[in-house]
N, CA, C and O of each residue as an XYZ file, in Angstrom:
916
protein
N     -29.583     11.403     19.445
C     -28.471     10.966     18.602
C     -28.166     12.008     17.527
O     -29.074     12.645     16.993
N     -26.870     12.176     17.212
C     -26.485     13.105     16.168
C     -26.730     12.511     14.800
O     -27.052     11.331     14.657
N     -26.568     13.357     13.797
C     -26.760     12.903     12.422
C     -25.680     11.895     12.041
O     -24.532     12.004     12.473
N     -26.057     10.927     11.236
C     -25.102      9.932     10.749
C     -24.139     10.608      9.779
O     -24.560     11.316      8.864
N     -22.857     10.387      9.985
C     -21.848     11.017      9.138
C     -21.591     10.176      7.892
O     -21.349      8.972      7.982
N     -21.645     10.817      6.743
C     -21.349     10.134      5.485
C     -19.844     10.104      5.249
O     -19.145     11.092      5.470
N     -19.364      8.959      4.799
C     -17.951      8.807      4.458
C     -17.853      8.320      3.017
O     -18.412      7.279      2.671
N     -17.153      9.062      2.190
C     -16.943      8.667      0.799
C     -15.573      8.003      0.670
O     -14.574      8.513      1.178
N     -15.538      6.863     -0.014
C     -14.314      6.069     -0.112
C     -13.855      5.967     -1.561
O     -14.629      5.619     -2.452
N     -12.578      6.278     -1.778
C     -11.936      6.099     -3.077
C     -10.950      4.940     -2.964
O      -9.946      5.043     -2.260
N     -11.232      3.851     -3.649
C     -10.371      2.668     -3.560
C      -9.177      2.791     -4.497
O      -9.143      3.670     -5.358
N      -8.198      1.905     -4.325
C      -7.051      1.863     -5.222
C      -7.396      1.139     -6.503
O      -8.479      0.562     -6.612
N      -6.498      1.155     -7.478
C      -6.854      0.575     -8.774
C      -6.739     -0.931     -8.811
O      -7.087     -1.541     -9.822
N      -6.266     -1.553     -7.750
C      -6.163     -3.016     -7.746
C      -7.320     -3.676     -7.015
O      -7.383     -4.904     -6.946
N      -8.239     -2.886     -6.468
C      -9.225     -3.463     -5.567
C     -10.652     -3.188     -6.029
O     -10.999     -2.059     -6.377
N     -11.461     -4.223     -6.027
C     -12.875     -4.052     -6.336
C     -13.585     -3.518     -5.095
O     -13.060     -3.584     -3.984
N     -14.778     -2.994     -5.306
C     -15.539     -2.470     -4.176
C     -15.924     -3.579     -3.202
O     -16.109     -3.320     -2.013
N     -16.045     -4.807     -3.691
C     -16.440     -5.926     -2.826
C     -15.440     -6.164     -1.705
O     -15.819     -6.590     -0.614
N     -14.174     -5.895     -1.966
C     -13.150     -6.158     -0.962
C     -13.289     -5.239      0.245
O     -12.743     -5.519      1.312
N     -14.013     -4.151      0.074
C     -14.192     -3.184      1.153
C     -15.368     -3.520      2.063
O     -15.668     -2.755      2.979
N     -16.036     -4.641      1.833
C     -17.245     -4.960      2.582
C     -17.011     -4.984      4.084
O     -17.821     -4.460      4.848
N     -15.910     -5.588      4.509
C     -15.610     -5.648      5.936
C     -15.413     -4.269      6.534
O     -15.812     -4.014      7.670
N     -14.799     -3.384      5.772
C     -14.571     -2.016      6.230
C     -15.893     -1.271      6.363
O     -16.148     -0.625      7.380
N     -16.728     -1.361      5.341
C     -18.006     -0.639      5.382
C     -18.931     -1.201      6.461
O     -19.677     -0.452      7.092
N     -18.884     -2.512      6.672
C     -19.696     -3.117      7.737
C     -19.304     -2.548      9.094
O     -20.164     -2.208      9.906
N     -18.004     -2.447      9.332
C     -17.530     -1.934     10.616
C     -17.912     -0.462     10.778
O     -18.298     -0.032     11.865
N     -17.804      0.302      9.698
C     -18.161      1.721      9.765
C     -19.638      1.911     10.071
O     -20.016      2.805     10.829
N     -20.468      1.063      9.476
C     -21.905      1.159      9.730
C     -22.228      0.849     11.189
O     -23.102      1.481     11.781
N     -21.522     -0.122     11.768
C     -21.723     -0.447     13.180
C     -21.320      0.715     14.075
O     -21.838      0.876     15.181
N     -20.382      1.528     13.578
C     -19.924      2.695     14.338
C     -20.755      3.941     14.022
O     -20.361      5.063     14.342
N     -21.910      3.722     13.388
C     -22.881      4.790     13.092
C     -22.418      5.769     12.014
O     -22.794      6.941     12.024
N     -21.604      5.277     11.093
C     -21.246      6.059      9.915
C     -22.011      5.512      8.715
O     -22.525      4.394      8.744
N     -22.076      6.322      7.661
C     -22.731      5.895      6.427
C     -21.701      5.920      5.292
O     -21.540      6.942      4.625
N     -21.001      4.793      5.069
C     -19.948      4.772      4.054
C     -20.495      4.552      2.649
O     -21.462      3.817      2.450
N     -19.865      5.198      1.689
C     -20.229      5.012      0.284
C     -18.946      4.859     -0.529
O     -18.121      5.771     -0.582
N     -18.787      3.693     -1.164
C     -17.631      3.468     -2.026
C     -17.969      3.979     -3.420
O     -18.946      3.543     -4.028
N     -17.177      4.881     -3.912
C     -17.442      5.478     -5.219
C     -16.908      4.591     -6.339
O     -15.789      4.084     -6.264
N     -17.717      4.413     -7.369
C     -17.285      3.672     -8.554
C     -16.436      4.597     -9.413
O     -16.951      5.524    -10.039
N     -15.143      4.342     -9.439
C     -14.212      5.237    -10.122
C     -14.154      4.896    -11.608
O     -13.927      3.740    -11.965
N     -14.353      5.871    -12.469
C     -14.312      5.616    -13.917
C     -13.010      4.940    -14.344
O     -11.916      5.361    -13.971
N     -13.162      3.881    -15.135
C     -11.998      3.153    -15.613
C     -11.538      2.064    -14.679
O     -10.731      1.217    -15.061
N     -12.044      2.073    -13.448
C     -11.665      1.051    -12.468
C     -12.865      0.172    -12.162
O     -12.910     -0.991    -12.562
N     -13.839      0.731    -11.450
C     -15.064     -0.016    -11.174
C     -16.194      0.414    -12.094
O     -17.289     -0.144    -12.042
N     -15.936      1.382    -12.917
C     -16.944      1.880    -13.855
C     -16.282      2.024    -15.221
O     -15.314      2.771    -15.363
N     -16.792      1.321    -16.221
C     -16.158      1.326    -17.540
C     -16.232      2.704    -18.192
O     -17.201      3.443    -18.017
N     -15.191      3.029    -18.943
C     -15.153      4.293    -19.661
C     -14.291      4.143    -20.903
O     -13.341      3.360    -20.921
N     -14.625      4.888    -21.926
C     -13.840      4.886    -23.163
C     -12.843      6.036    -23.181
O     -12.064      6.178    -24.124
N     -12.870      6.841    -22.153
C     -12.040      8.044    -22.102
C     -10.717      7.770    -21.398
O     -10.664      6.974    -20.460
N      -9.657      8.419    -21.843
C      -8.394      8.423    -21.114
C      -8.452      9.584    -20.125
O      -8.632     10.737    -20.519
N      -8.300      9.273    -18.842
C      -8.472     10.267    -17.792
C      -7.141     10.841    -17.328
O      -6.107     10.174    -17.368
N      -7.191     12.103    -16.884
C      -6.072     12.735    -16.198
C      -6.465     12.915    -14.734
O      -7.625     12.720    -14.371
N      -5.510     13.281    -13.904
C      -5.818     13.513    -12.499
C      -6.804     14.670    -12.349
O      -7.688     14.619    -11.493
N      -6.666     15.695    -13.158
C      -7.614     16.819    -13.109
C      -9.033     16.367    -13.449
O     -10.003     16.853    -12.867
N      -9.144     15.439    -14.391
C     -10.466     14.899    -14.736
C     -11.100     14.227    -13.520
O     -12.285     14.414    -13.244
N     -10.302     13.447    -12.799
C     -10.817     12.752    -11.619
C     -11.232     13.738    -10.529
O     -12.229     13.520     -9.841
N     -10.481     14.806    -10.374
C     -10.822     15.817     -9.370
C     -12.184     16.445     -9.678
O     -13.005     16.615     -8.776
N     -12.422     16.787    -10.930
C     -13.700     17.398    -11.302
C     -14.844     16.391    -11.218
O     -15.962     16.748    -10.848
N     -14.568     15.142    -11.559
C     -15.565     14.074    -11.403
C     -15.958     13.924     -9.939
O     -17.136     13.777     -9.614
N     -14.949     13.963     -9.047
C     -15.213     13.806     -7.619
C     -16.021     14.979     -7.080
O     -16.890     14.795     -6.228
N     -15.747     16.154     -7.559
C     -16.498     17.334     -7.123
C     -17.991     17.139     -7.359
O     -18.808     17.489     -6.508
N     -18.344     16.589     -8.499
C     -19.753     16.335     -8.817
C     -20.328     15.229     -7.937
O     -21.479     15.304     -7.507
N     -19.525     14.208     -7.673
C     -19.999     13.067     -6.884
C     -20.285     13.433     -5.432
O     -21.208     12.885     -4.829
N     -19.516     14.342     -4.867
C     -19.655     14.661     -3.448
C     -20.856     15.545     -3.159
O     -21.316     15.602     -2.018
N     -21.367     16.229     -4.160
C     -22.521     17.086     -3.928
C     -22.137     18.367     -3.200
O     -20.976     18.776     -3.212
N     -23.119     18.994     -2.568
C     -22.901     20.310     -1.983
C     -22.379     20.322     -0.558
O     -21.783     21.314     -0.138
N     -22.586     19.244      0.205
C     -22.180     19.227      1.607
C     -20.682     18.977      1.750
O     -20.056     18.346      0.898
N     -20.123     19.487      2.846
C     -18.721     19.178      3.147
C     -18.624     17.690      3.475
O     -19.444     17.155      4.222
N     -17.633     17.042      2.920
C     -17.575     15.584      2.985
C     -16.385     15.085      3.795
O     -15.386     15.780      3.980
N     -16.535     13.854      4.269
C     -15.417     13.091      4.829
C     -14.938     12.179      3.706
O     -15.717     11.396      3.163
N     -13.668     12.278      3.360
C     -13.149     11.547      2.210
C     -12.018     10.620      2.628
O     -11.053     11.040      3.266
N     -12.154      9.342      2.254
C     -11.119      8.335      2.506
C     -10.528      7.912      1.168
O     -11.264      7.591      0.235
N      -9.206      7.912      1.070
C      -8.559      7.480     -0.161
C      -7.433      6.509      0.118
O      -6.554      6.778      0.936
N      -7.465      5.369     -0.570
C      -6.402      4.372     -0.430
C      -5.594      4.295     -1.715
O      -6.166      4.254     -2.804
N      -4.278      4.275     -1.601
C      -3.382      4.087     -2.740
C      -3.684      5.117     -3.830
O      -3.568      6.317     -3.583
N      -4.067      4.676     -5.023
C      -4.383      5.633     -6.077
C      -5.599      6.487     -5.716
O      -5.702      7.636     -6.146
N      -6.515      5.927     -4.930
C      -7.641      6.722     -4.446
C      -7.176      7.868     -3.570
O      -7.773      8.945     -3.565
N      -6.094      7.626     -2.821
C      -5.506      8.694     -2.019
C      -4.911      9.785     -2.879
O      -4.962     10.965     -2.532
N      -4.347      9.384     -4.006
C      -3.804     10.374     -4.947
C      -4.909     11.339     -5.408
O      -4.727     12.557     -5.421
N      -6.052     10.762     -5.784
C      -7.178     11.589     -6.222
C      -7.676     12.462     -5.069
O      -7.970     13.643     -5.257
N      -7.767     11.872     -3.878
C      -8.245     12.604     -2.704
C      -7.327     13.775     -2.362
O      -7.801     14.860     -2.025
N      -6.023     13.559     -2.446
C      -5.063     14.629     -2.161
C      -5.200     15.784     -3.146
O      -5.226     16.950     -2.753
N      -5.288     15.445     -4.429
C      -5.422     16.484     -5.450
C      -6.711     17.275     -5.245
O      -6.737     18.493     -5.427
N      -7.785     16.573     -4.864
C      -9.065     17.232     -4.615
C      -8.964     18.156     -3.405
O      -9.437     19.292     -3.443
N      -8.347     17.664     -2.332
C      -8.236     18.452     -1.105
C      -7.420     19.721     -1.328
O      -7.701     20.758     -0.726
N      -6.415     19.638     -2.189
C      -5.592     20.813     -2.478
C      -6.368     21.859     -3.275
O      -6.185     23.059     -3.074
N      -7.229     21.404     -4.174
C      -7.969     22.328     -5.047
C      -9.264     22.828     -4.416
O      -9.646     23.984     -4.596
N      -9.937     21.945     -3.671
C     -11.242     22.302     -3.104
C     -11.283     22.031     -1.594
O     -12.076     21.203     -1.146
N     -10.454     22.705     -0.811
C     -10.427     22.441      0.639
C     -11.754     22.727      1.329
O     -12.081     22.115      2.346
N     -12.516     23.664      0.767
C     -13.794     24.029      1.383
C     -14.846     22.940      1.242
O     -15.895     23.007      1.883
N     -14.578     21.935      0.407
C     -15.557     20.866      0.170
C     -15.384     19.684      1.120
O     -16.187     18.752      1.103
N     -14.333     19.720      1.953
C     -14.059     18.584      2.840
C     -14.035     19.008      4.300
O     -13.564     20.094      4.638
N     -14.549     18.134      5.162
C     -14.423     18.350      6.604
C     -13.259     17.550      7.170
O     -12.593     17.990      8.107
N     -13.015     16.364      6.596
C     -11.890     15.519      7.022
C     -11.354     14.743      5.822
O     -12.096     14.383      4.908
N     -10.054     14.497      5.851
C      -9.394     13.702      4.823
C      -8.662     12.546      5.497
O      -7.877     12.753      6.423
N      -8.924     11.329      5.024
C      -8.256     10.136      5.548
C      -7.453      9.516      4.409
O      -8.019      9.129      3.387
N      -6.152      9.422      4.581
C      -5.276      8.822      3.573
C      -4.737      7.497      4.092
O      -4.171      7.437      5.184
N      -4.910      6.442      3.315
C      -4.411      5.118      3.698
C      -3.390      4.677      2.661
O      -3.741      4.370      1.521
N      -2.120      4.646      3.064
C      -1.033      4.231      2.163
C      -1.218      4.861      0.780
O      -1.282      4.174     -0.239
N      -1.300      6.166      0.788
C      -1.667      6.922     -0.410
C      -0.524      7.048     -1.411
O       0.643      7.161     -1.036
N      -0.883      7.027     -2.682
C       0.053      7.383     -3.741
C       0.071      8.905     -3.868
O      -0.762      9.597     -3.282
N       1.030      9.416     -4.640
C       1.064     10.853     -4.891
C       2.428     11.489     -4.752
O       2.679     12.549     -5.326
N       3.324     10.850     -3.987
C       4.684     11.370     -3.850
C       5.532     10.835     -4.998
O       5.595      9.627     -5.228
N       6.167     11.729     -5.699
C       6.978     11.352     -6.861
C       8.333     10.864     -6.377
O       9.092     11.608     -5.756
N       8.622      9.616     -6.666
C       9.928      9.038     -6.318
C      10.675      8.703     -7.597
O      10.070      8.401     -8.626
N      12.000      8.762     -7.519
C      12.788      8.587     -8.738
C      13.807      7.458     -8.623
O      14.820      7.451     -9.321
N      13.528      6.501     -7.734
C      14.395      5.333     -7.652
C      14.207      4.440     -8.866
O      13.293      4.651     -9.663
N      15.069      3.443     -9.007
C      15.041      2.582    -10.187
C      13.700      1.887    -10.390
O      13.195      1.902    -11.512
N      13.083      1.269     -9.358
C      11.808      0.571     -9.583
C      10.722      1.477    -10.146
O       9.988      1.084    -11.053
N      10.618      2.693     -9.608
C       9.548      3.577    -10.079
C       9.880      4.133    -11.454
O       8.975      4.393    -12.247
N      11.172      4.322    -11.753
C      11.549      4.782    -13.098
C      11.215      3.712    -14.133
O      10.751      4.021    -15.231
N      11.454      2.450    -13.774
C      11.108      1.350    -14.679
C       9.603      1.325    -14.917
O       9.149      1.149    -16.048
N       8.835      1.502    -13.853
C       7.374      1.467    -13.980
C       6.880      2.595    -14.878
O       6.017      2.374    -15.727
N       7.418      3.802    -14.699
C       7.008      4.915    -15.557
C       7.369      4.648    -17.010
O       6.591      4.937    -17.919
N       8.561      4.094    -17.217
C       9.000      3.797    -18.578
C       8.079      2.783    -19.235
O       7.683      2.946    -20.389
N       7.738      1.728    -18.490
C       6.867      0.692    -19.033
C       5.481      1.243    -19.326
O       4.927      1.002    -20.398
N       4.916      1.991    -18.366
C       3.580      2.546    -18.561
C       3.557      3.474    -19.765
O       2.648      3.410    -20.593
N       4.572      4.345    -19.858
C       4.618      5.291    -20.961
C       4.818      4.606    -22.296
O       4.183      4.975    -23.285
N       5.700      3.603    -22.338
C       5.957      2.867    -23.578
C       4.715      2.126    -24.033
O       4.354      2.165    -25.209
N       4.063      1.449    -23.098
C       2.866      0.682    -23.442
C       1.750      1.594    -23.930
O       1.022      1.254    -24.863
N       1.621      2.753    -23.295
C       0.579      3.693    -23.718
C       0.837      4.192    -25.139
O      -0.100      4.352    -25.921
N       2.104      4.438    -25.473
C       2.443      4.931    -26.811
C       2.264      3.851    -27.873
O       1.819      4.132    -28.986
N       2.614      2.611    -27.521
C       2.517      1.531    -28.498
C       1.072      1.124    -28.765
O       0.732      0.662    -29.854
N       0.234      1.305    -27.754
C      -1.190      1.021    -27.926
C      -1.459     -0.387    -28.402
O      -1.063     -1.349    -27.744
N      -2.126     -0.525    -29.537
C      -2.557     -1.826    -30.038
C      -1.390     -2.747    -30.360
O      -1.528     -3.968    -30.288
N      -0.248     -2.179    -30.712
C       0.901     -3.017    -31.052
C       1.294     -3.908    -29.884
O       1.634     -5.077    -30.061
N       1.242     -3.335    -28.691
C       1.647     -4.116    -27.529
C       0.586     -5.135    -27.141
O       0.910     -6.194    -26.603
N      -0.679     -4.825    -27.410
C      -1.737     -5.760    -27.033
C      -1.720     -6.999    -27.913
O      -2.288     -8.022    -27.533
N      -1.078     -6.937    -29.091
C      -1.027     -8.082    -29.990
C       0.110     -9.041    -29.650
O       0.151    -10.161    -30.158
N       1.018     -8.611    -28.805
C       2.171     -9.443    -28.466
C       2.112     -9.855    -27.008
O       2.452     -9.073    -26.121
N       1.677    -11.094    -26.757
C       1.576    -11.592    -25.389
C       2.941    -11.604    -24.712
O       3.062    -11.238    -23.543
N       3.968    -12.024    -25.447
C       5.316    -12.100    -24.879
C       5.802    -10.713    -24.473
O       6.334    -10.533    -23.378
N       5.619     -9.729    -25.363
C       6.057     -8.368    -25.054
C       5.294     -7.806    -23.868
O       5.877     -7.161    -22.995
N       3.993     -8.050    -23.836
C       3.189     -7.582    -22.701
C       3.728     -8.133    -21.392
O       3.971     -7.386    -20.444
N       3.912     -9.446    -21.348
C       4.336    -10.084    -20.109
C       5.710     -9.599    -19.659
O       5.945     -9.409    -18.466
N       6.620     -9.399    -20.616
C       7.961     -8.930    -20.272
C       7.922     -7.522    -19.684
O       8.578     -7.241    -18.682
N       7.150     -6.646    -20.317
C       7.070     -5.273    -19.835
C       6.410     -5.193    -18.465
O       6.889     -4.485    -17.579
N       5.308     -5.922    -18.293
C       4.597     -5.851    -17.021
C       5.385     -6.512    -15.896
O       5.310     -6.085    -14.744
N       6.139     -7.554    -16.233
C       6.992     -8.186    -15.228
C       8.090     -7.229    -14.801
O       8.434     -7.153    -13.621
N       8.644     -6.491    -15.770
C       9.690     -5.517    -15.457
C       9.165     -4.432    -14.528
O       9.879     -3.953    -13.647
N       7.915     -4.051    -14.736
C       7.305     -3.004    -13.906
C       6.751     -3.557    -12.602
O       6.396     -2.790    -11.707
N       6.674     -4.876    -12.485
C       6.065     -5.515    -11.310
C       4.643     -4.999    -11.111
O       4.233     -4.705     -9.988
N       3.903     -4.893    -12.193
C       2.574     -4.286    -12.135
C       1.549     -5.180    -12.804
O       1.231     -5.006    -13.981
N       1.031     -6.145    -12.043
C       0.019     -7.048    -12.584
C      -1.284     -6.310    -12.851
O      -2.030     -6.686    -13.755
N      -1.574     -5.258    -12.073
C      -2.797     -4.481    -12.274
C      -2.798     -3.860    -13.666
O      -3.827     -3.814    -14.340
N      -1.643     -3.390    -14.078
C      -1.524     -2.772    -15.395
C      -1.728     -3.800    -16.492
O      -2.361     -3.519    -17.509
N      -1.190     -4.990    -16.281
C      -1.331     -6.067    -17.263
C      -2.797     -6.397    -17.498
O      -3.201     -6.685    -18.624
N      -3.594     -6.355    -16.432
C      -4.996     -6.755    -16.520
C      -5.930     -5.606    -16.895
O      -7.130     -5.814    -17.076
N      -5.388     -4.403    -17.011
C      -6.232     -3.242    -17.282
C      -6.584     -3.141    -18.761
O      -5.853     -3.619    -19.629
N      -7.729     -2.503    -19.024
C      -8.139     -2.224    -20.397
C      -7.201     -1.177    -20.996
O      -6.585     -0.412    -20.254
N      -7.079     -1.128    -22.340
C      -6.143     -0.199    -22.986
C      -6.286      1.257    -22.543
O      -5.281      1.920    -22.283
N      -7.522      1.766    -22.452
C      -7.723      3.152    -22.045
C      -7.263      3.371    -20.607
O      -6.743      4.432    -20.261
N      -7.466      2.338    -19.770
C      -7.050      2.470    -18.386
C      -5.536      2.467    -18.271
O      -4.987      3.117    -17.382
N      -4.855      1.753    -19.144
C      -3.391      1.765    -19.133
C      -2.864      3.175    -19.398
O      -1.917      3.627    -18.754
N      -3.485      3.854    -20.348
C      -3.068      5.222    -20.647
C      -3.372      6.143    -19.468
O      -2.595      7.044    -19.150
N      -4.507      5.904    -18.831
C      -4.862      6.684    -17.647
C      -3.853      6.461    -16.531
O      -3.412      7.412    -15.887
N      -3.488      5.203    -16.302
C      -2.524      4.884    -15.253
C      -1.174      5.537    -15.539
O      -0.496      5.996    -14.620
N      -0.785      5.580    -16.816
C       0.459      6.251    -17.197
C       0.394      7.738    -16.853
O       1.380      8.317    -16.399
N      -0.767      8.351    -17.070
C      -0.946      9.759    -16.713
C      -0.786      9.973    -15.212
O      -0.108     10.905    -14.778
N      -1.411      9.112    -14.428
C      -1.440      9.303    -12.981
C      -0.083      9.087    -12.333
O       0.316      9.852    -11.455
N       0.624      8.058    -12.755
C       1.872      7.708    -12.088
C       2.970      8.731    -12.341
O       3.963      8.773    -11.615
N       2.794      9.558    -13.373
C       3.798     10.577    -13.691
C       3.505     11.912    -13.009
O       4.251     12.876    -13.178
N       2.416     11.967    -12.236
C       2.014     13.213    -11.578
C       2.562     13.278    -10.163
O       2.344     12.365     -9.366
N       3.273     14.352     -9.847
C       3.841     14.535     -8.512
C       2.987     15.524     -7.725
O       2.833     16.678     -8.126
N       2.437     15.068     -6.612
C       1.589     15.930     -5.790
C       2.350     16.607     -4.656
O       1.762     17.370     -3.889
N       3.643     16.340     -4.539
C       4.422     16.918     -3.444
C       4.278     18.439     -3.354
O       4.114     18.959     -2.250
N       4.333     19.178     -4.479
C       4.197     20.638     -4.376
C       2.829     21.102     -3.870
O       2.681     22.250     -3.450
N       1.838     20.221     -3.908
C       0.486     20.597     -3.483
C       0.206     20.275     -2.019
O      -0.798     20.729     -1.469
N       1.074     19.503     -1.386
C       0.774     19.010     -0.038
C       0.587     20.143      0.967
O      -0.271     20.050      1.845
N       1.373     21.205      0.851
C       1.221     22.305      1.817
C      -0.007     23.162      1.542
O      -0.296     24.102      2.282
N      -0.736     22.830      0.463
C      -1.999     23.521      0.185
C      -3.194     22.798      0.803
O      -4.312     23.314      0.791
N      -2.957     21.616      1.337
C      -4.027     20.840      1.974
C      -4.221     21.363      3.391
O      -3.335     21.225      4.234
N      -5.365     21.955      3.651
C      -5.656     22.536      4.964
C      -6.696     21.735      5.739
O      -6.945     22.011      6.912
N      -7.296     20.759      5.098
C      -8.307     19.912      5.736
C      -7.670     19.070      6.837
O      -6.576     18.543      6.635
N      -8.318     18.922      8.000
C      -7.804     17.999      9.017
C      -7.599     16.616      8.407
O      -8.533     16.025      7.865
N      -6.379     16.109      8.499
C      -6.001     14.908      7.756
C      -5.427     13.835      8.672
O      -4.550     14.102      9.493
N      -5.937     12.622      8.515
C      -5.389     11.455      9.204
C      -4.679     10.597      8.167
O      -5.275     10.192      7.168
N      -3.400     10.323      8.412
C      -2.591      9.508      7.505
C      -2.339      8.163      8.177
O      -1.636      8.092      9.185
N      -2.909      7.105      7.623
C      -2.742      5.756      8.167
C      -1.825      4.981      7.231
O      -2.010      5.000      6.014
N      -0.828      4.294      7.805
C       0.177      3.658      6.944
C       0.662      2.331      7.515
O       0.820      2.173      8.725
N       0.890      1.393      6.620
C       1.537      0.146      6.997
C       3.049      0.314      6.953
O       3.607      0.698      5.925
N       3.696      0.033      8.048
C       5.148      0.227      8.133
C       5.896     -0.625      7.114
O       6.976     -0.242      6.664
N       5.337     -1.772      6.746
C       6.003     -2.707      5.842
C       5.602     -2.507      4.381
O       5.908     -3.347      3.535
N       4.928     -1.412      4.084
C       4.479     -1.138      2.715
C       5.682     -0.969      1.784
O       6.562     -0.147      2.038
N       5.709     -1.750      0.713
C       6.779     -1.640     -0.277
C       6.323     -0.907     -1.537
O       7.150     -0.528     -2.367
N       5.017     -0.705     -1.684
C       4.489      0.015     -2.845
C       4.575      1.525     -2.646
O       5.077      2.247     -3.507
N       4.089      1.985     -1.522
C       4.229      3.387     -1.130
C       4.904      3.376      0.244
O       4.231      3.204      1.260
N       6.215      3.556      0.284
C       6.969      3.378      1.527
C       6.615      4.395      2.606
O       6.036      5.447      2.334
N       6.977      4.049      3.832
C       6.669      4.894      4.980
C       7.268      6.290      4.831
O       6.734      7.253      5.381
N       8.361      6.408      4.101
C       8.961      7.731      3.877
C       7.979      8.673      3.181
O       8.014      9.882      3.410
N       7.100      8.126      2.329
C       6.066      8.948      1.682
C       5.111      9.511      2.728
O       4.743     10.685      2.683
N       4.715      8.658      3.669
C       3.798      9.087      4.727
C       4.420     10.187      5.580
O       3.756     11.160      5.938
N       5.694     10.023      5.900
C       6.379     11.018      6.732
C       6.486     12.357      6.012
O       6.378     13.414      6.633
N       6.700     12.307      4.699
C       6.755     13.548      3.925
C       5.389     14.224      3.900
O       5.290     15.438      4.074
N       4.336     13.439      3.685
C       2.984     13.999      3.694
C       2.678     14.631      5.047
O       2.132     15.732      5.116
N       3.029     13.939      6.107
C       2.774     14.437      7.459
C       3.524     15.743      7.713
O       3.002     16.650      8.361
N       4.745     15.829      7.201
C       5.557     17.030      7.407
C       5.000     18.236      6.649
O       5.097     19.369      7.121
N       4.421     17.990      5.483
C       3.979     19.091      4.625
C       2.499     19.450      4.779
O       2.105     20.579      4.486
N       1.681     18.502      5.234
C       0.264     18.809      5.486
C       0.155     19.296      6.928
O       0.320     18.511      7.862
N      -0.117     20.561      7.110
C      -0.003     21.189      8.427
C      -0.910     20.548      9.476
O      -0.455     20.223     10.572
N      -2.156     20.370      9.155
C      -3.122     19.857     10.128
C      -3.297     18.350      9.933
O      -4.381     17.877      9.590
N      -2.205     17.602     10.159
C      -2.249     16.161      9.894
C      -1.722     15.354     11.068
O      -0.932     15.831     11.883
N      -2.188     14.115     11.124
C      -1.734     13.141     12.123
C      -1.304     11.882     11.389
O      -1.995     11.420     10.481
N      -0.167     11.327     11.779
C       0.329     10.096     11.168
C       0.162      8.940     12.142
O       0.615      9.004     13.285
N      -0.496      7.877     11.673
C      -0.704      6.675     12.477
C      -0.119      5.490     11.718
O      -0.590      5.144     10.635
N       0.908      4.872     12.292
C       1.622      3.781     11.627
C       1.275      2.449     12.278
O       1.295      2.322     13.503
N       0.957      1.460     11.452
C       0.675      0.105     11.933
C       1.901     -0.747     11.629
O       2.223     -0.992     10.466
N       2.574     -1.191     12.667
C       3.921     -1.754     12.532
C       3.997     -3.028     11.703
O       5.004     -3.258     11.033
N       2.957     -3.865     11.729
C       3.025     -5.137     11.006
C       2.112     -5.163      9.784
O       1.766     -6.236      9.290
N       1.722     -3.993      9.296
C       0.847     -3.910      8.119
C       1.646     -3.538      6.880
O       2.727     -2.956      6.960
N       1.072     -3.897      5.716
C       1.707     -3.581      4.443
C       0.912     -2.483      3.726
O       0.588     -1.461      4.331
N       0.599     -2.688      2.446
C       0.010     -1.621      1.640
C      -1.491     -1.435      1.868
O      -2.035     -0.383      1.532
N      -2.157     -2.425      2.425
C      -3.618     -2.335      2.572
C      -4.054     -2.681      3.991
O      -4.722     -3.696      4.191
N      -3.695     -1.866      4.980
C      -4.048     -2.175      6.366
C      -5.544     -2.196      6.627
O      -5.990     -2.803      7.600
N      -6.330     -1.542      5.773
C      -7.785     -1.553      5.966
C      -8.371     -2.942      5.767
O      -9.478     -3.219      6.228
N      -7.641     -3.817      5.087
C      -8.107     -5.190      4.883
C      -7.492     -6.159      5.890
O      -8.149     -7.116      6.302
N      -6.262     -5.930      6.284
C      -5.572     -6.838      7.211
C      -5.736     -6.423      8.669
O      -5.613     -7.255      9.568
N      -6.009     -5.160      8.906
C      -6.175     -4.629     10.264
C      -7.436     -3.755     10.292
O      -7.412     -2.606     10.733
N      -8.524     -4.335      9.809
C      -9.758     -3.572      9.598
C     -10.245     -2.866     10.857
O     -10.540     -1.671     10.829
N     -10.327     -3.598     11.954
C     -10.857     -3.004     13.181
C      -9.979     -1.861     13.668
O     -10.488     -0.810     14.058
N      -8.669     -2.056     13.648
C      -7.756     -1.010     14.114
C      -7.871      0.249     13.253
O      -7.912      1.365     13.770
N      -7.922      0.055     11.943
C      -8.033      1.195     11.030
C      -9.352      1.933     11.244
O      -9.376      3.161     11.337
N     -10.443      1.182     11.323
C     -11.761      1.810     11.477
C     -11.908      2.509     12.820
O     -12.519      3.575     12.903
N     -11.356      1.919     13.864
C     -11.413      2.558     15.184
C     -10.630      3.870     15.185
O     -11.047      4.857     15.792
N      -9.495      3.863     14.498
C      -8.693      5.091     14.435
C      -9.429      6.169     13.655
O      -9.402      7.338     14.040
N     -10.081      5.792     12.572
C     -10.864      6.759     11.797
C     -12.008      7.322     12.643
O     -12.240      8.531     12.657
N     -12.719      6.437     13.346
C     -13.833      6.876     14.195
C     -13.347      7.825     15.290
O     -14.016      8.805     15.618
N     -12.188      7.523     15.843
C     -11.600      8.375     16.881
C     -11.299      9.772     16.332
O     -11.503     10.777     17.012
N     -10.815      9.814     15.102
C     -10.461     11.102     14.476
C     -11.705     11.933     14.182
O     -11.679     13.161     14.263
N     -12.793     11.247     13.841
C     -14.010     11.955     13.438
C     -14.908     12.292     14.621
O     -15.970     12.889     14.440
């Protein structure tokens, strides 16, 4: 038997590590060794306001010296993409699941950026007004932001304003892009753009899945990942 392959997983900011149990169980049955990373400010408390560059350097330390297989979902995909562009030699494979990172300028995303930026600037003032909080978060359609700690709100504002599109053609790692066709958070057009700009990439679309196919179509997603690896 060959060596067990380690898979590092970066979850999105709306999901606890517990929700990934079904995914990790399936990966273990397929003779992989999955590890869900506790992301600072999400599953690991922090007093620091983070930037995307901070997360990239944090991930570099977490992965150690060996070339890694990296899976990123949603905001985790954003971090994974930025890492792959900066440190391609540190990865053997990159798996993106409904990844964030493409800068869109439609009305919904402009509202979200405005709300995140305004809330970050107001700081404690906004936390004292329940009505103002609820109105802003409803406008942004972002319940995750409403429930986040103050430092994490500022971090989220930093991340959502970062456009990774110019970096996509710098990603040389073999990349599998898995996407739910019905995703309204990160639309399929984002996946197609990533596929077009990441040279060594494959796009796999699940027709009846939304933003988190790893939870609704666990077996299909895991089988596709195993096939790629």
